KEZANU-43485 format. One record per residue: residue in three letters; y, z, x of N, C-alpha, C in turn. Coordinates in pm, whole numbers, padded with zeros to 5 digits, always signed. Each point is the difference from the previous one (the first is absolute). Layout:
// residues N
ALAYZXYZXYZX ...
This chain:
// residues 348
UNK+00498-16443-14758-00012-00120+00118+00109+00003+00086 UNK-00007-00028+00130+00094+00003+00087-00012-00143+00077 UNK+00129-00016+00053+00027-00162+00069+00038+00027+00146 UNK-00065-00060+00091+00018-00007+00140+00025-00127+00063 UNK+00098-00085-00062+00003-00156+00048-00021-00018+00131 UNK-00031-00130+00036-00018-00029+00137+00128-00048+00051 UNK+00101-00014-00058+00136-00036+00035+00111+00085-00062 UNK+00109+00030+00058+00096+00085-00053+00065-00059-00133 UNK+00017+00096-00076+00045-00052-00145+00116-00095+00011 UNK+00089+00008+00072+00110-00097+00027-00035-00114+00010 UNK-00112-00036+00085-00049-00154+00029-00094-00019-00133 UNK-00077+00081-00051-00092-00032-00106+00033-00045-00139 UNK+00107+00096-00022+00059-00018-00152+00057-00144-00022 UNK+00088-00049+00087+00050-00118-00007-00112-00128+00003 UNK-00083+00035+00068-00131-00106+00006-00055-00003-00111 UNK-00044+00123-00054-00063+00011-00126+00082-00051-00128 UNK+00117+00004+00001+00101-00052-00099-00004-00157+00021 UNK+00001-00056+00107+00005-00142+00020-00122-00055-00056 UNK-00109+00065+00027-00136-00031-00045-00022-00031-00157 UNK+00052+00114-00058-00034+00008-00132+00101-00103-00064 UNK+00126-00025+00047+00071-00109-00060-00074-00134-00004 UNK-00050-00025+00128-00071-00132+00017-00118-00005-00076 UNK-00076+00112-00002-00128-00033-00091+00033-00029-00147 UNK+00096+00077-00047+00052+00006-00143+00052-00157-00025 UNK+00069-00041+00088+00050-00154-00020-00112-00093+00004 UNK-00098+00003+00084-00121-00083+00010-00075+00002-00106 UNK-00022+00135-00052-00091+00007-00130+00069-00074-00125 UNK+00113+00031+00000+00070-00065-00146+00008-00139+00035 UNK+00007-00074+00122+00001-00125+00031-00121-00077-00016 UNK-00116+00075+00041-00114-00066-00014-00077+00044-00129 UNK+00039+00069-00076-00063+00060-00113-00058-00135-00091 UNK+00064-00091-00014-00041-00095-00089-00037-00114+00064 UNK-00036-00007+00118-00039-00097+00082-00135+00021+00017 UNK-00110-00132+00035-00145+00034+00038+00021+00077+00132 UNK-00099+00092+00012-00005+00070+00115+00081+00151+00011 UNK+00039+00002-00132+00118+00128-00001-00087+00116+00013 UNK-00112+00009-00037-00092+00127+00017-00013+00010+00173 UNK-00013-00074+00062-00023+00000+00151+00125+00074+00044 UNK+00129-00017-00046+00110+00084+00054-00015+00129-00052 UNK-00051+00024-00114-00011+00146-00053-00095+00071+00116 UNK-00115-00072+00049-00084+00075+00091+00067+00031+00119 UNK+00060-00099+00033+00101+00013+00133+00085+00101+00015 UNK+00074+00006-00122+00083+00112-00020-00061+00134+00022 UNK-00129+00007-00089-00076+00144+00037-00019+00017+00143 UNK-00050-00101+00058-00029+00014+00145+00124+00054+00073 UNK+00130-00053-00022+00103+00051+00091+00047+00141-00051 UNK-00039+00024-00123+00043+00129-00064-00081+00118+00065 UNK-00136-00041+00019-00082+00093+00035+00018+00041+00167 UNK+00052-00117+00071+00040+00035+00145+00119+00078+00008 UNK+00082-00020-00085+00142+00084-00008-00037+00135-00036 UNK-00077+00016-00092-00043+00148-00037-00090+00057+00113 UNK-00076-00070+00088-00090+00062+00104+00104+00022+00114 UNK+00107-00051+00028+00108+00022+00085+00075+00134-00043 UNK-00012+00040-00105+00087+00129-00019-00104+00119+00025 UNK-00119-00040+00027-00116+00112+00050+00006+00111-00093 UNK-00039-00004-00140-00008+00084-00081-00135+00101+00035 UNK+00021+00115-00039-00116+00107+00042+00009+00111-00115 UNK-00108+00070-00001-00030+00104-00103+00005+00141+00083 UNK+00085+00088-00072-00028+00149+00082-00149+00030+00034 UNK-00024+00076+00085-00143+00042+00063-00002-00067+00132 UNK-00145+00008+00051-00037-00044+00110-00004+00079+00106 UNK-00010-00041+00131-00041+00104+00105+00150-00024+00071 UNK-00018+00124+00110+00123+00021+00100-00021-00114+00086 UNK-00094-00082+00035-00012-00108+00082+00079-00111-00055 UNK-00001-00007-00135+00083-00138-00062+00147+00046+00023 UNK+00006+00121-00002+00167+00042-00003+00049-00033+00147 UNK-00090+00016+00105+00038-00008+00134+00023-00141+00027 UNK-00046-00106-00062+00047-00120+00018+00143-00048-00062 UNK+00061+00098-00049+00143-00016-00035+00109+00093+00088 UNK-00056+00004+00150+00072+00079+00079+00061-00092+00091 UNK+00134+00025+00064+00040-00053+00129-00019+00109+00112 UNK-00032-00037+00076-00016+00114+00132+00056-00028+00113 UNK+00094+00071+00076+00057-00030+00102-00039+00073+00116 UNK-00032-00048+00105-00036+00081+00123+00118-00023+00100 UNK+00064+00102+00034+00092+00026+00091-00051+00061+00141 UNK-00013-00080+00104-00078+00035+00115+00081+00022+00117 UNK+00020+00113+00063+00062+00023+00136-00081-00067+00105 UNK+00052-00117+00062-00065-00040+00129+00082+00030+00091 UNK+00063+00101+00047+00077+00035+00113-00122+00039+00102 UNK+00037+00011+00143-00087+00051+00090-00073+00116-00026 UNK+00081+00087-00072-00066+00137-00012-00112-00016-00096 UNK-00037-00086-00074-00090-00030-00066-00150-00012+00066 UNK+00011-00035+00129-00146+00000+00050-00011+00117+00111 UNK+00068+00125-00042-00028+00105+00089-00114+00036-00054 UNK-00079+00058+00105-00169+00035-00007-00039+00123-00054 UNK+00061+00042-00119-00031+00122-00039-00065+00008-00162 UNK-00055-00104-00010-00064-00031-00157-00148+00001+00045 UNK-00063+00117-00070-00141+00004+00023-00050+00019+00139 UNK-00088-00076+00071-00046+00025+00135+00079-00102+00093 UNK+00126+00041+00011+00094-00065+00065+00009-00140-00015 UNK+00012-00035-00124+00023-00135-00055+00148-00028-00032 UNK+00043-00095+00006+00150-00031-00046+00039+00028-00149 UNK+00123+00050-00016+00020+00025-00121-00024-00135-00112 UNK+00032-00104+00057-00031-00125-00106-00109-00015-00019 UNK-00123+00070+00037-00142-00024-00014-00008+00089-00159 UNK+00082+00095-00016-00013+00082-00114+00093-00088-00099 UNK+00111-00070+00021+00067-00079-00101-00082-00110-00028 UNK-00072-00070+00092-00108-00104-00071-00102+00041-00082 UNK-00049+00120+00024-00126+00049-00089+00074+00059-00134 UNK+00126+00060-00008+00026+00019-00126+00067-00104-00091 UNK+00058-00102+00065+00018-00112-00081-00105-00084-00043 UNK-00104-00017+00044-00133-00043-00040-00042+00100-00109 UNK+00011+00119+00000-00074+00082-00092+00088-00013-00128 UNK+00131+00002+00021+00099+00013-00130-00030-00138-00061 UNK-00004-00106+00057-00046-00138-00049-00127+00008-00078 UNK-00094+00053+00041-00140-00002-00050+00009+00102-00140 UNK+00093+00099+00016+00005+00071-00138+00115-00049-00101 UNK+00053-00105+00033+00100-00063-00094-00037-00155-00009 UNK-00132-00045-00053-00043-00126-00015+00076-00069-00089 UNK+00053-00107+00050+00065-00110-00089+00166+00023-00001 UNK+00030+00092+00093+00148+00049+00002+00068-00117+00088 UNK+00121-00027-00001+00057-00081+00110+00050+00073+00110 UNK-00012-00042+00105+00030+00072+00130+00121-00079+00075 UNK+00075+00085+00074+00102-00069+00099-00008+00094+00111 UNK+00021-00050+00129+00019+00077+00111+00143-00025+00084 UNK+00080+00115+00020+00126-00008+00063-00015+00082+00122 UNK+00018-00051+00119-00002+00082+00145+00141+00021+00030 UNK+00025+00108+00092+00126+00029+00037-00006+00081+00142 UNK+00102-00071+00085+00011+00071+00148+00143-00001+00013 UNK+00037-00107+00091+00159-00007+00022+00065-00059-00120 UNK-00096-00086-00060+00034-00076-00135-00105-00010-00099 UNK+00013-00019-00133-00114-00012-00058-00018-00129-00060 UNK-00127-00026-00040-00050-00141-00048-00099-00004-00098 UNK-00001-00074-00100-00119-00011-00092-00103-00094+00062 UNK-00100+00069+00029-00119-00064+00093-00092-00045-00147 UNK+00006+00038-00111-00084-00065-00102+00075+00001-00144 UNK+00034-00087-00054+00065+00032-00140-00106+00019-00092 UNK+00019+00044-00127-00087+00056-00106-00085-00111-00012 UNK-00147+00047-00001-00093-00084-00033-00136+00070-00047 UNK-00078-00061-00072-00142+00059-00027-00097-00013+00099 UNK+00037-00088+00109-00105-00044+00101-00013+00127+00093 UNK-00110+00064-00031-00059+00121+00106-00042-00058+00116 UNK-00038-00109+00018-00039-00083+00150+00121+00006+00069 UNK+00103-00050-00060+00120-00009+00080+00061+00131+00031 UNK-00007+00102-00081+00031+00147+00049-00093+00050+00116 UNK-00131-00031-00019-00089+00052+00113+00033-00064+00120 UNK+00064-00130+00008+00028-00057+00117+00109+00057+00054 UNK+00118-00001-00073+00115+00063+00037+00002+00147+00057 UNK-00101+00075-00059-00032+00130+00028-00054+00000+00154 UNK-00103-00074-00006-00073+00013+00124+00077-00068+00130 UNK+00101-00063-00025+00073-00040+00124+00143+00081+00010 UNK+00006+00102-00054+00139+00106-00005+00009+00017+00149 UNK+00089-00017+00062+00017+00031+00145+00154+00068+00011 UNK+00010+00095+00105+00149+00053+00011+00088-00111+00067 UNK+00128+00028-00018+00104-00091+00083-00031-00009+00151 UNK+00026-00103+00049-00027-00022+00154+00104+00093+00057 UNK-00044+00094+00089+00073+00099+00060+00117-00049+00073 UNK-00007-00105+00054+00141-00038+00083+00091-00021-00108 UNK-00024-00027-00128+00129-00024-00095+00037+00104-00086 UNK-00095+00129+00036+00038+00108-00068+00165+00075+00031 UNK+00065-00008-00087+00146+00049+00011+00039+00133-00075 UNK-00090+00059-00045-00001+00113-00086+00007-00052-00151 UNK-00056+00105-00093+00003-00052-00134+00010+00120-00113 UNK+00023-00039-00110+00050+00080-00096-00141+00014-00088 UNK-00022+00118-00077-00111+00016-00081+00014-00084-00150 UNK+00121-00034-00024+00052-00051-00096+00035-00132-00008 UNK-00039-00071+00119+00053-00129+00038-00051-00095-00116 UNK-00086+00024-00093-00058-00103-00075+00065+00005-00153 UNK+00118+00079+00004+00057+00057-00143+00036-00130-00051 UNK+00089-00080+00047+00052-00127-00049-00104-00097-00049 UNK-00105-00025+00080-00098-00100-00032-00076+00063-00097 UNK-00031+00110-00001-00087+00070-00107+00069+00003-00138 UNK+00130+00022-00003+00070+00003-00127+00022-00131-00038 UNK+00000-00105+00058+00012-00154-00028-00134-00051-00064 UNK-00118+00021+00072-00117-00018-00066-00026+00065-00117 UNK+00031+00153-00007-00030+00062-00125+00062-00053-00129 UNK+00138-00032+00014+00104-00051-00083-00058-00126-00038 UNK-00064-00089+00080-00029-00140-00031-00131+00018-00092 UNK-00083+00104+00035-00125+00017-00067+00030+00057-00150 UNK+00086+00082+00002+00041+00042-00143+00052-00098-00092 UNK+00105-00107+00060+00052-00107-00075-00095-00089-00037 UNK-00107-00036+00074-00109-00097-00024-00104+00048-00112 UNK-00031+00141+00025-00097+00057-00106+00035+00144-00015 UNK+00121+00019-00078+00022+00135-00048-00093+00080-00054 UNK-00105-00045-00046-00085+00102-00065-00110+00046+00102 UNK+00000-00019+00120-00086+00023+00108+00050+00105+00072 UNK-00068+00146+00005+00060+00064+00092-00027-00026+00145 UNK+00105+00062+00083+00016-00027+00150-00064+00117+00068 UNK-00088+00012+00064-00049+00113+00097+00056-00040+00177 UNK+00030+00122+00031+00042-00032+00156-00094+00099+00083 UNK-00063-00027+00102-00068+00077+00080+00075-00022+00148 UNK+00075+00097+00053+00061-00005+00117-00086+00067+00112 UNK-00037-00064+00102-00101+00035+00093+00092+00012+00127 UNK-00005+00129+00068+00059+00001+00126-00004+00152+00062 UNK+00068+00022+00110+00002+00134+00070+00139+00073-00008 UNK+00085-00041-00065+00146+00047-00009+00074+00006+00125 UNK-00056-00049+00110+00101+00015+00106+00105-00104+00007 UNK+00121+00066+00018+00114-00081+00002+00044-00002+00134 UNK+00024-00123+00059+00039-00030+00136+00115-00073+00015 UNK+00067-00034-00115+00135-00040+00000+00107+00124+00004 UNK+00110-00044+00090+00088+00103+00017+00073+00041-00142 UNK+00008-00078-00094+00054+00041-00114-00085+00065-00116 UNK+00047+00082-00075-00083+00055-00088-00048-00095-00116 UNK-00113-00004-00055-00025-00090-00099+00054-00027-00119 UNK+00038-00130-00049+00052-00027-00125-00095+00067-00112 UNK+00039+00072-00101-00087+00040-00095-00079-00112-00072 UNK-00115+00019-00033-00087-00088-00056-00011-00005-00143 UNK+00127+00004-00051+00041+00014-00149-00021-00128-00076 UNK-00069-00020-00097-00015-00113-00083+00053+00003-00149 UNK+00019-00117-00057+00047+00022-00143-00095+00078-00079 UNK+00032+00050-00106-00080+00091-00104-00106-00101-00055 UNK-00129+00029+00000-00084-00072-00058-00077-00119+00078 UNK+00027-00007+00130-00047-00089+00085-00132+00044+00036 UNK-00019+00126+00046-00123+00044+00032-00076+00090-00093 UNK-00096-00041-00044-00086+00074-00107-00100+00098+00070 UNK-00042-00005+00100-00080+00097+00099-00041-00077+00128 UNK-00103+00098+00048-00023-00037+00146-00008+00122+00077 UNK+00020-00016+00116+00017+00117+00101+00033-00015+00135 UNK+00041+00089+00090+00052-00034+00130-00128+00075+00069 UNK-00051-00069+00093-00129+00034+00091+00046+00006+00119 UNK-00034+00134+00054+00048+00054+00123-00118-00021+00099 UNK+00034-00054+00124-00119+00003+00127+00065+00050+00126 UNK-00098+00067+00063+00018+00066+00130-00007+00145-00005 UNK+00015+00069+00097-00017+00163+00001+00126+00055+00077 UNK+00020+00137-00006+00110+00050+00075-00056+00013+00153 UNK-00089-00006+00032-00023-00004+00155+00035-00139+00049 UNK-00014-00103-00094+00035-00147+00050-00100-00088+00090 UNK+00054-00100+00024-00118-00095+00068+00077-00088+00088 UNK-00060-00045+00103+00062-00098+00090-00009-00127-00064 UNK+00083-00121+00044+00018-00121-00060-00040-00102+00095 UNK-00091-00094-00002+00008-00135+00092+00089-00078-00046 UNK+00058-00084+00104+00089-00094-00027-00055-00115-00060 UNK+00071-00083-00084-00017-00108-00054+00058-00123+00073 UNK-00085-00057+00106+00071-00126+00070+00001-00108-00065 UNK-00069-00026-00118+00008-00137-00086-00122-00079+00037 UNK-00077+00020+00110-00129-00059+00030-00093+00032-00102 UNK-00108-00086-00003-00103+00010-00104-00091+00119+00031 UNK-00018+00063+00109-00081+00106+00040+00092+00103+00082 UNK+00040+00135-00055+00067+00076+00057-00078+00132+00047 UNK-00131-00027-00020-00101+00110+00035+00038+00085+00128 UNK+00048-00070+00107+00018+00046+00110+00150+00025+00038 UNK+00098-00003-00093+00153+00022-00021+00027+00127+00059 UNK+00107-00003+00082+00049+00151+00014+00053+00065-00092 UNK+00022+00166+00011+00056+00056-00104+00150-00013+00025 UNK+00061+00032-00127+00138-00017+00018+00063+00145+00066 UNK+00095-00031+00088+00045+00135+00077+00124+00055-00083 UNK+00005+00122+00062+00126+00101-00092+00120-00057+00070 UNK+00106-00052-00068+00121-00041+00067+00105+00074-00045 UNK-00026+00134-00048+00117+00090-00045+00063+00089+00107 UNK-00042-00030+00121+00075+00067+00098-00066+00124+00071 UNK-00116+00018-00079-00073+00117+00050-00114-00025+00121 UNK-00101+00083+00017-00099-00033+00090-00068-00146-00022 UNK-00016-00053+00082-00072-00151-00008-00145+00056-00053 UNK-00065-00107-00086-00114+00022-00055-00005-00088-00130 UNK-00113+00014-00046-00063-00077-00147+00107+00061-00112 UNK+00060-00089-00079+00058+00047-00106-00091+00035-00109 UNK+00058+00117-00080-00107+00048-00104+00104-00039-00120 UNK-00074-00033-00106+00048-00012-00147-00046+00124-00102 UNK+00074+00064-00064-00029+00096-00094+00040-00047-00132 UNK-00087+00026-00099+00041-00016-00128+00140+00081-00063 UNK+00060-00036-00077+00139+00055-00046-00027+00039-00157 UNK-00081+00094-00040-00031+00015-00149+00119+00014-00085 UNK+00112+00046+00061+00118+00052-00059+00081-00132-00039 UNK-00013-00100+00074+00043-00129-00030-00093-00068-00109 UNK-00101+00020+00037-00087-00078-00106+00021+00069-00141 UNK+00013+00132-00014+00022+00044-00136+00125-00021-00057 UNK+00101-00032+00106+00142-00047-00069-00012-00156-00073 UNK-00094-00052+00092-00017-00143-00062-00073-00002-00141 UNK-00102+00081-00001-00055+00031-00122+00069+00016-00123 UNK+00089+00123+00030+00095+00046-00101+00073-00124-00041 UNK+00076-00073+00089+00098-00105-00039-00068-00104-00094 UNK-00151-00024+00036-00059-00103-00072-00061+00065-00148 UNK-00006+00123+00014-00038+00053-00122-00142+00016-00021 UNK-00078+00005+00120-00155-00010+00009-00044+00128+00081 UNK-00132+00043-00010-00040+00105+00090-00025-00030+00150 UNK+00003+00106+00087-00053-00035+00137-00120+00053+00033 UNK-00073-00085+00070-00148+00037+00040-00027-00025+00135 UNK-00041+00097+00076-00033-00009+00134-00151-00048+00001 UNK-00023-00092+00090-00117-00078+00003-00086+00034+00165 UNK-00106+00038-00008-00067+00014+00115-00134-00057-00002 UNK-00075-00043+00097-00116-00067+00000-00115+00094-00077 UNK-00075-00065-00085-00087+00072-00074+00037+00042-00126 UNK+00141+00000-00049+00053+00044-00114-00056-00076-00112 UNK-00042+00061-00105-00051-00100-00115+00112-00074-00061 UNK-00029-00127-00023+00118-00082-00064+00002+00035-00155 UNK-00085+00040-00057+00010+00043-00151+00086+00102-00025 UNK+00013+00116+00099+00084+00085-00008+00162-00030+00005 UNK+00015-00105+00098+00127-00046+00032+00059-00079-00126 UNK-00098-00078-00037+00045-00091-00128+00007+00076-00122 UNK-00048+00136-00034+00022+00058-00087+00137+00062-00010 UNK+00044+00025+00115+00141+00053+00022+00095-00107-00007 UNK-00039-00103+00040+00125-00126+00022-00007-00072-00131 UNK-00116+00006-00068-00019-00069-00142+00144+00038-00096 UNK+00069-00100-00034+00081+00050-00091-00061+00042-00154 UNK+00083+00062-00076-00042+00019-00141-00030-00115-00074 UNK+00054-00109+00033-00001-00130-00063-00143-00063+00000 UNK-00048+00033+00118-00178-00052+00002-00069+00091-00067 UNK+00022+00116-00053-00094+00077-00061+00029-00040-00149 UNK-00074+00072-00100+00020-00044-00154+00157+00051-00018 UNK+00068-00113-00059+00153+00003-00018+00015-00005-00132 UNK+00141+00024-00060+00026-00017-00123-00027-00138-00072 UNK+00006-00018-00123-00032-00113-00062+00114-00108+00052 UNK+00100+00031+00019+00101-00104+00041+00013-00042+00141 UNK-00109+00053+00061-00004-00059+00161-00071-00094+00004 UNK+00056-00110+00075-00073-00107+00013-00129+00000+00119 UNK-00015+00119+00029-00117+00019+00110-00099+00084-00077 UNK-00012+00033-00107-00119+00055-00097-00101-00090+00032 UNK-00134+00029-00014-00082-00091-00008-00007-00083-00090 UNK-00029-00138+00028+00005-00102-00115-00109-00083+00015 UNK-00068-00076-00119-00081-00093+00015+00062-00130-00019 UNK-00017-00100+00111+00060-00120-00013-00080-00075-00089 UNK+00091-00095-00099-00077-00094-00116+00053-00138+00030 UNK+00098-00018+00113+00055-00130+00018-00124-00111+00021 UNK-00095+00050+00065-00101-00089+00056-00063-00053-00128 UNK-00025+00062-00128-00032-00064-00106+00079-00107-00048 UNK+00140+00015+00020+00074-00121-00058-00009-00106+00108 UNK-00010+00018+00131-00029-00100+00108-00127-00074-00023 UNK-00112+00089-00042-00129-00072-00033+00010-00107-00116 UNK+00069+00050-00105+00008-00092-00118+00084-00106+00040 UNK+00119-00003+00073+00064-00112+00073-00082-00081+00058 UNK-00110+00046+00081-00071-00067+00079-00097-00100-00073 UNK-00047+00052-00107-00106-00053-00081+00074-00124-00073 UNK+00136+00037-00065+00075-00107-00070+00050-00127+00118 UNK+00011+00051+00124+00027-00088+00106-00119-00098+00012 UNK-00113+00045+00002-00123-00060+00025-00022-00114-00117 UNK+00014+00058-00125+00006-00091-00110+00098-00122+00001 UNK+00124+00041+00035+00090-00095+00011-00031-00117+00131 UNK-00056+00047+00094-00037-00094+00119-00117-00095-00066 UNK-00098+00061-00082-00107-00089-00046+00073-00103-00077 UNK+00090+00035-00102+00042-00101-00077+00090-00099+00082 UNK+00046+00032+00105+00065-00118+00067-00082-00066+00067 UNK-00117+00039+00063-00087-00085+00055-00078-00102-00098 UNK-00011+00051-00145-00081-00076-00092+00114-00112-00032 UNK+00113+00028-00028+00114-00100-00012+00003-00099+00114 UNK-00012+00022+00115-00009-00083+00112-00125-00092-00003 UNK-00103+00038-00018-00132-00073-00025+00031-00092-00110 UNK+00071+00023-00134+00008-00088-00090+00102-00109+00028 UNK+00087+00025+00061+00094-00110+00038-00025-00091+00103 UNK-00096+00060+00104-00039-00093+00091-00079-00119-00024 UNK+00033-00128+00008-00109-00108-00025-00136-00002+00055 UNK-00111-00050-00088-00108+00009+00032-00030-00092+00110 UNK+00053-00116+00000-00015-00099+00114+00109-00082-00006 UNK+00034-00062+00107+00106-00104+00033-00047-00130+00068 UNK+00017-00111-00072-00045-00129+00083+00056-00018+00116 UNK-00076-00053+00094+00056-00027+00148+00065-00146-00013 UNK+00103-00007+00077+00079-00112+00013-00084-00114+00084 UNK-00009-00111-00021-00072-00097+00046+00094-00054+00102 UNK-00060-00050+00144+00089-00048+00099+00042-00136-00041 UNK+00131-00026+00043+00051-00153-00005+00020-00035-00155 UNK+00036+00117-00092+00018-00049-00131-00124-00048-00084 UNK-00125+00030+00044-00115-00027-00080-00025+00111-00085 UNK-00107-00017-00092-00049+00091-00099-00015+00123+00051 UNK+00051+00112-00090-00041+00139+00064-00154+00027-00028 UNK-00042+00091+00084-00140+00039+00003-00016+00132-00061 UNK-00104+00040-00080-00016+00099-00041-00065+00101+00099 UNK+00049+00121-00017-00050+00110+00105-00148+00015-00008 UNK-00065+00031+00090-00150+00020-00003-00021+00143-00070 UNK-00109-00020-00078-00036+00133-00080-00112+00057+00063 
């Protein structure tokens, strides 16, 4: 049997110890009084709830059950180059990003997802949550940085934010592996070399760097910040060469460096590429059948049995309380007569 508590051990253990002490004291105190058996029943209810909070499980089960024990971080490049029109039939690269995020979420049901975007700076767009509706909304509204604010960006601009969120997830739930999917084109527009995206050992259990774009490149429409930029002009080349539309090309060398630093594979993504093949490469060994000591091996949850038993005891306790209230409530009470006269009986 394995345990995956709903709270970190350093919070849960003191709470459990305090509950046990209080219950032991109450049982001893009420043992010789009338109604002492009621306290035994209530103690059993509390103990069942505590046991359910430990989330006991039995080895076995399906890979989908294991997916629920994952924390998945999407690190998304939202620089202007990500709207370069070289994905599929002249679609922007962000269209491929949206599609792949949706596919990964569908393949990992029950996992917790977080979205971090970066351009000039990094931002947490969505903290870890199992709410796939929120993930769909965030994914659907992903837009590049407003062109007027673009001042050059680094492909590792999300390094500090990602490290902070991964560390927080590890501290909160150390037993849950953390997957990182980095989605970008590798174009470095900052004048400085990108800082290495190296993280503490053990922070990243798997994932992949997903690359978008072509060697031929594509033009990019400006993001003016308006609701509809369908007629927005294309970004112009300001490098000092001949005037014309700027063209962005994928830098797979940079992306492979990021993948090596994260310790995950690099996968180029084009329109029509099957998602299953990408996930087979990106999926860490922890998601497959793992050794017995792995917290991600398939497991059958049994905490719900304990919770159901506690629910039944709770219903019995509520029934007893209602019965006691009915017994102590008077059947009738005489009405006070006006001006000090004789009281009248209530009408029956």
